[in-house]
N, C-alpha and C positions, 0 to 999 in steps of 0.2 A: 140655264147653267147647271141647275141641280139635275136635270135629265141627262145632260152630257156626262156629268160625274157619275151618275148611277150606271149609265150605259157602259162607261169605261171600266168600272169596277165589276160589272156583270160580265163583260167580255173577258177581263183578266181571270175571273174565277172559272169561267167556262173554257179557258185557253183558246179563245176564238178571237180573230182579228181580221180586219180588211186587209187584203194584200195590196202592195203598191201597184199602180196602174201599169208600170213597165213589165210586171210579171204576167199579167193576164190580159193585156191589150187585145181587144177584139173578140174575147171569148167570154161567155157568160160563166160567172164563178159562183159555186154554191156557197162555200165558206172557206175560210183559211183556218185550219186547225193545227195546233201545235207548230204554228208559224210556217205552214206549208200550204200553198194554193193547190186546189183540186178543181179541175175544169169539168163541168157537167157533160159536155158534149163528147168527151174523149173516153176511150177504153184504156184500162191499165192492166199490167202484168204484176204479179206479186213480187217480181224482181225489180220493180220501180221503173219500168219503161211505160211510156204512154203511146197511144196510137190514135191518130185522127183518120177516120175513114172517108174517102171521097170516091164513091163507086168502087172500082176494083183497085184503087190506089190507097196505100196506107203511108201516112207520114209518121215516122218513128223518132222519138226523143226520150230522154230521161225526165223523170218527174222533178217537180220543185222540191219535194222531200229528199230525193236522191242527191240532187246537187247541193242542197243545204247540209246533208250529212257528210258529203265529200269535202266541203270547204272550197277554197279557190281552185278552180280547174285550170291547170297550166298546159295541158296537152290533150288532144283528142284525135283518135285515128280510127277510120273505117277500114276494116279488114276486107278488102275487095274493091271492085270498080264497077262502073255502070255496065250492066249486062250480066254480071255475076249473079248467082243464086244465093239466097240465105235460107236457112231452115229454122223454123220456130224452136225456141228454147236453146239454140246454139249461139255462142258468142259471135257477134258480127262487127263489134267495135270495142274500143277501150278508152278510158279516160284516166288521166293522171292528175291528181290533185296534190296539194301540199301535204295531205294526210296519207294517201294511198293510191294504188293503181287498181281500177276496177273494170271488169268486163261489162259490156253492154249486151244483153241478150236479145235475140230477135223475138218479138212477141208473135209474129206471123211469118209464114214462108212466102218466098216469092223471088222475083227478079229486081235487082236494083236498077231503078230508073234515073235516079238523080242522087248526088251526094252534096251535102252542104259544105262547099269549099270554104266558106267563111270561117269554119272551125279550125282550119289549118293555122291561120294567122291570128284568130281571135277566139281561142277556146273559152275565154271568159264570157262569151256570149251565152254559154249554157247557164252560167250563174245569173247573169243579168236578165235573161229572157228565155227560160227553158221551153216555153210553149210557142214562141214566135220566132226568135232569131236562132235558138239553140237546138233546132231539130237536126238529126243525123242523116237520114236518108228517106227517100220516097221509094216505095216498092210496089210493083204490080203483083198483087197477091195471087198465088197459085192455088190456094185453098181458103177462099173467104170464110168458110165455116169456122176456121180457127179463131175468129173474132169472138165467137160465142163462148169460148173458154176464158175470155178475159173478163175483168171486173169493171162494173160501172162505177161512177164517181162515189156513190154511197158506200159500196162494198170496198172500194180501195181506201176510203177514209177510215172504215172500220178496221181494215187490215193494218194500216199505219198505226192506229191507236192501240190495237191489240199487241203490236210488236214494239211499242215505244220502250225505250231503255229506262 
């Protein structure tokens, strides 16, 4: 019991917590800092999008930190359709929350292969499960080297910490 209390106090002091299983199901998680989960195996943009690379395909979503900052997401829209091209650093989607409307920037360039249609009727899936159910699009990368410009999990954690309000 004393160890559990010590661990809880240490975690609070370090602003570290274990994320709920629904946020990171199926992904190895490094730590959850400032109440946001960061997944080790993903790449991150400084604009708070994540990318899961599978060969030439990139799955794109917004980070746990981004959805947390936005609050309850009530609308999500992908600007384009399957077969359309997106360009790195350009807006390819938008999300509307109870707080704001925000653009979602493409972290990589390529052709949209699939759009997560679940988000049309269930935009809250982004809040509930940003890494599993809340992805936006699958893209066939036209320039896979763009991934090298993205942050790994440790660099993204440092970016979030450095820019905390």
